[in-house]
C-alpha positions in Angstrom: -2.6 7.4 1.7 -1.5 9.3 4.8 2.0 10.8 5.1 2.8 8.2 7.7 1.9 5.4 5.3 3.9 7.0 2.6 7.0 7.2 4.8 6.6 3.5 5.8 6.3 2.5 2.1 9.3 4.6 1.3 11.3 2.7 4.0 10.1 -0.7 2.9 10.8 -0.2 -0.9 14.1 1.6 -0.6 16.5 0.1 -3.0 13.9 -1.9 -4.8 13.9 0.1 -8.0 11.9 2.9 -9.5 8.7 0.9 -10.1 8.5 -0.8 -6.6 5.6 -0.2 -4.3 3.3 -2.1 -2.0 0.5 -4.3 -3.4 -2.9 -4.3 -1.6 -5.3 -7.1 -1.9 -8.5 -7.3 0.2 -9.5 -10.9 0.3 -11.3 -13.2 2.8 -12.1 -10.1 5.0 -8.4 -9.3 5.4 -6.0 -6.7 4.0 -3.0 -8.3 2.5 0.1 -6.1 2.0 3.2 -7.3 0.0 6.1 -5.7 -1.5 6.1 -5.6 -5.2 8.8 -4.8 -7.8 6.1 -3.4 -10.1 2.4 -3.5 -10.5 0.7 -6.7 -11.9 -1.4 -6.5 -14.9 -4.7 -4.7 -14.1 -3.6 -3.3 -10.8 -4.7 0.3 -10.1 -1.6 2.4 -9.3 -1.9 5.0 -6.6 1.0 7.5 -6.2 1.5 9.6 -3.1 2.6 13.3 -3.7 6.0 12.3 -2.5 6.2 9.4 -5.0 5.5 6.3 -3.0 3.4 3.8 -5.1 0.7 1.4 -4.0 -0.8 -1.3 -6.4 -4.4 -2.2 -5.8 -5.5 -5.7 -7.1 -8.4 -5.3 -9.5 -10.9 -7.2 -7.4 -10.0 -5.1 -4.4 -10.5 -1.8 -6.0 -14.3 -1.5 -5.4 -13.7 -2.1 -1.6 -10.7 0.1 -1.2 -11.9 2.9 -3.5 -13.2 5.2 -0.8 -10.7 4.2 1.8 -7.4 5.8 3.1 -4.3 3.8 3.8 -2.5 4.4 7.1 0.4 2.8 8.8 2.1 2.7 12.2 4.9 0.6 13.6 4.1 -1.8 16.5 6.2 -2.2 19.7 8.7 -4.4 17.8 9.0 -1.9 14.9 7.0 -4.0 12.4 4.8 -2.0 10.1 1.1 -2.3 10.5 -1.2 -1.1 7.8 -4.9 -0.3 8.0 -7.6 1.2 5.9 -10.4 3.4 7.0 -13.1 5.6 5.5 -12.3 9.0 4.4 
């Protein structure tokens, strides 16, 4: 994940507890990003150097394995996440 994505994740999970992170699930051609209190069974846990956590759904791992998670905020301040090749 990029440092910008880590910062957005930190902001979104602030106060959620030490195991919290974002869960990524790539399904139906779309990336689904949700807040999670902890990983679900079978999730791959990716931790940024600064400690932010991303949980990758097992069926999404092969697609996301060689990707980088990035984020930005749109004009309304809403976080927008995207994945791209390394």
